[in-house]
C-alpha positions as CSV (number, residue, x, y, z in Angstrom):
1,M,61.8,131.1,53.9
2,A,64.9,129.2,54.8
3,L,67.8,129.0,52.1
4,Q,67.3,125.2,52.0
5,Q,63.7,125.6,50.5
6,I,64.8,127.9,47.7
7,E,65.3,125.7,44.6
8,H,68.6,127.0,43.3
9,A,70.4,126.9,47.1
10,D,71.8,123.3,47.0
11,A,74.4,122.2,49.7
12,Q,77.4,123.4,48.0
13,M,75.9,126.8,47.8
14,Q,74.5,126.8,51.3
15,E,77.9,126.2,52.6
16,C,79.5,128.8,50.7
17,I,76.9,131.3,51.8
18,D,77.6,130.3,55.2
19,N,81.2,130.5,55.0
20,C,80.9,134.2,53.1
21,L,79.0,135.4,56.0
22,E,81.0,133.9,58.6
23,A,84.0,135.6,56.8
24,A,82.2,138.8,56.7
25,Q,81.6,138.9,60.3
26,V,85.1,138.1,61.3
27,C,86.6,140.5,59.1
28,E,84.5,143.1,60.5
29,W,85.6,142.3,63.8
30,C,89.4,142.1,63.1
31,A,89.3,145.6,61.2
32,D,87.6,147.3,63.8
33,A,89.9,145.6,66.4
34,C,92.9,146.5,64.5
35,V,92.2,150.1,64.6
36,D,93.6,150.4,68.0
37,E,96.6,148.3,67.3
38,G,98.3,151.4,65.2
39,E,99.1,152.5,61.8
40,E,101.1,149.0,61.0
41,M,97.9,147.3,61.0
42,A,96.5,149.7,57.8
43,R,96.8,146.9,55.3
44,C,95.1,144.5,57.4
45,I,92.1,146.7,58.1
46,R,91.7,147.4,54.4
47,L,91.9,143.7,53.4
48,C,89.6,142.9,56.0
49,R,86.9,145.8,54.8
50,D,87.4,144.4,51.1
51,V,86.6,140.8,52.3
52,A,83.7,141.7,54.5
53,D,82.1,143.7,51.6
54,V,82.8,141.3,48.7
55,A,81.8,138.3,51.0
56,S,78.5,139.6,52.0
57,M,77.8,140.6,48.5
58,H,78.6,137.1,47.1
59,A,76.3,135.7,49.5
60,R,73.6,137.9,48.6
61,F,74.3,137.2,44.8
62,M,74.3,133.4,45.4
63,A,71.0,133.8,47.5
64,R,69.0,135.6,44.4
65,N,71.2,133.2,42.2
66,S,72.4,136.0,40.3
67,G,74.3,135.1,36.8
68,Y,77.4,137.0,38.3
69,H,78.1,135.2,41.4
70,D,80.7,133.0,39.7
71,E,83.0,135.8,38.8
72,L,82.2,137.4,42.3
73,G,83.0,134.0,43.9
74,E,86.8,134.3,42.0
75,L,87.3,137.7,43.6
76,C,86.2,136.8,46.9
77,A,88.4,133.8,47.0
78,D,91.4,136.0,46.0
79,L,90.6,138.5,48.7
80,C,90.2,135.6,51.5
81,E,93.4,134.3,50.6
82,E,95.1,137.5,50.6
83,C,93.6,138.7,53.7
84,A,94.5,135.4,55.4
85,E,98.3,135.8,54.6
86,E,98.3,139.2,55.8
87,C,96.4,138.3,59.3
88,E,98.7,135.3,59.7
89,Q,101.3,137.6,60.3
90,H,99.8,139.2,63.3
91,D,99.7,137.7,66.9
92,H,96.2,139.4,67.7
93,E,93.4,137.0,68.6
94,H,91.0,138.8,65.9
95,C,94.1,138.3,63.2
96,Q,94.4,134.7,64.1
97,A,90.6,134.4,63.9
98,C,90.6,135.5,60.2
99,A,93.5,133.4,59.3
100,E,91.7,130.2,60.1
101,V,88.1,131.1,58.8
102,L,89.1,132.8,55.3
103,P,91.0,129.7,53.6
104,E,87.6,127.7,53.9
105,C,85.7,130.6,52.7
106,A,88.4,130.9,49.4
107,E,88.0,127.2,48.9
108,S,84.4,127.4,48.9
109,C,84.1,130.3,46.8
110,R,86.4,128.8,44.2
111,E,84.3,125.6,44.2
112,M,81.2,127.6,43.6
113,A,82.9,129.6,40.9
114,S,84.0,126.3,39.1
115,A,80.7,124.7,39.5
């Protein structure tokens, strides 16, 4: 069953779910690639791993219409913003991809949290 067929998943929620899943994927890629870049990337790795976990959890909470997805959306937005700021500081392709994707995820998560 596609999410568009689930009663509670309107266009706004579907966009947020998609953004969260994309954020999780790009952060997993970035964290893995940063391992090879040295110890100076430790903060980036930690933040990317946090975003990947929280964003994927937020997507799952929205999909099952959890009563806690609002609170998780705020946390996800905060993490995405912090991680994007960290990744912007690095020239690596994977970091730049994170810095590009995460602000959109943060915005949609804040919109869902306030809906």
